[in-house]
C-alpha positions as CSV (number, residue, x, y, z in Angstrom):
1,M,-10.9,4.8,-3.9
2,D,-12.4,7.9,-5.5
3,I,-12.4,7.8,-9.3
4,I,-10.4,11.1,-9.5
5,E,-7.8,9.6,-7.2
6,T,-7.7,6.6,-9.5
7,I,-7.1,8.8,-12.5
8,K,-4.4,10.7,-10.7
9,E,-2.7,7.5,-9.7
10,Q,-2.8,6.1,-13.2
11,I,-1.3,9.3,-14.6
12,A,1.4,9.4,-11.9
13,N,2.4,5.7,-12.2
14,N,2.7,5.6,-16.1
15,T,5.2,7.7,-17.9
16,V,3.2,7.3,-21.2
17,L,-0.5,6.7,-20.8
18,L,-3.2,6.6,-23.5
19,Y,-6.9,6.7,-22.5
20,M,-8.6,5.2,-25.5
21,K,-11.5,3.2,-26.8
22,G,-10.4,-0.4,-26.9
23,S,-6.8,-1.5,-26.8
24,P,-3.8,-0.7,-29.0
25,N,-4.2,-4.1,-30.7
26,A,-8.0,-3.9,-31.0
27,P,-9.0,-0.2,-31.1
28,Q,-12.7,0.5,-31.1
29,C,-12.6,3.8,-33.0
30,G,-10.5,5.3,-35.8
31,F,-9.2,8.1,-33.5
32,S,-8.0,5.6,-31.0
33,Q,-6.5,3.5,-33.7
34,R,-4.5,6.4,-35.2
35,A,-3.3,7.6,-31.8
36,S,-2.2,4.1,-30.7
37,Q,-0.4,3.4,-34.0
38,A,1.5,6.7,-33.7
39,L,2.6,5.8,-30.2
40,M,3.5,2.2,-31.2
41,A,5.7,3.6,-34.0
42,C,7.8,5.3,-31.3
43,G,9.0,1.9,-30.1
44,E,8.5,2.6,-26.4
45,K,6.2,0.7,-24.1
46,F,3.1,2.7,-23.0
47,A,0.2,2.0,-20.8
48,F,-3.4,2.3,-21.9
49,V,-6.8,2.4,-20.3
50,D,-9.8,1.2,-22.2
51,I,-12.5,3.8,-21.3
52,L,-15.2,1.5,-22.7
53,Q,-14.4,-1.0,-19.9
54,N,-14.1,1.8,-17.4
55,P,-17.3,4.0,-17.6
56,D,-16.4,5.9,-14.4
57,I,-13.1,7.0,-16.0
58,R,-14.9,7.8,-19.2
59,A,-17.4,10.0,-17.4
60,N,-14.9,11.8,-15.1
61,L,-11.6,12.2,-17.0
62,P,-12.8,14.9,-19.4
63,A,-13.6,17.2,-16.5
64,Y,-10.4,16.4,-14.7
65,A,-8.3,16.9,-17.8
66,N,-10.3,19.8,-19.1
67,W,-10.3,18.0,-22.5
68,P,-13.7,16.7,-23.8
69,T,-12.7,13.9,-26.1
70,F,-10.9,10.6,-26.4
71,P,-8.3,9.4,-26.9
72,Q,-6.2,11.4,-24.5
73,L,-2.4,11.1,-24.3
74,W,-0.6,11.8,-21.1
75,V,3.2,11.9,-21.0
76,A,5.2,12.5,-17.7
77,G,2.0,13.6,-15.9
78,E,1.0,16.2,-18.5
79,L,-1.8,16.0,-21.0
80,V,-0.4,16.1,-24.5
81,G,-3.8,16.1,-26.3
82,G,-6.1,14.1,-28.5
83,C,-5.9,12.4,-31.9
84,D,-5.3,15.5,-34.0
85,I,-2.4,16.7,-31.8
86,I,-0.9,13.2,-31.5
87,T,-1.1,12.9,-35.3
88,E,0.5,16.3,-36.0
89,M,3.3,15.6,-33.5
90,N,3.9,12.2,-35.0
91,D,4.1,13.7,-38.5
92,S,6.7,16.3,-37.3
93,G,8.7,13.8,-35.3
94,E,7.9,15.6,-32.0
95,L,5.9,12.7,-30.6
96,C,8.7,10.2,-30.6
97,E,11.1,12.8,-29.2
98,L,8.7,13.6,-26.4
99,V,8.0,9.9,-25.6
100,K,11.6,8.8,-25.7
101,A,12.8,11.7,-23.6
102,A,10.1,11.0,-20.9
103,V,10.9,7.3,-20.9
104,A,14.6,7.9,-20.6
105,K,14.1,10.4,-17.8
106,A,11.8,8.0,-15.9
107,A,14.4,5.3,-16.1
108,E,17.1,7.5,-14.4
């Protein structure tokens, strides 16, 4: 399967998806740590892809997403953004609202 097709499938099959360095319980950079902690605080399950273990995704996702850095948060098939945006949304309460609404809609 083409790597872009793999990326599209991951985004389509996971309501909340975080592309990050490492895992939520063992992040490999501070940005991924802050992003995953903000998501975990919402109390909803989310999927993640460790880009360090997936070099093809790491190489191709920035062009597909038109977003150059990691982590990248995708909710309901849409790119939300990276660490700064995730942090700002978490601080304002928008992140949990977005995540909970998307998870509830996906469960319908």
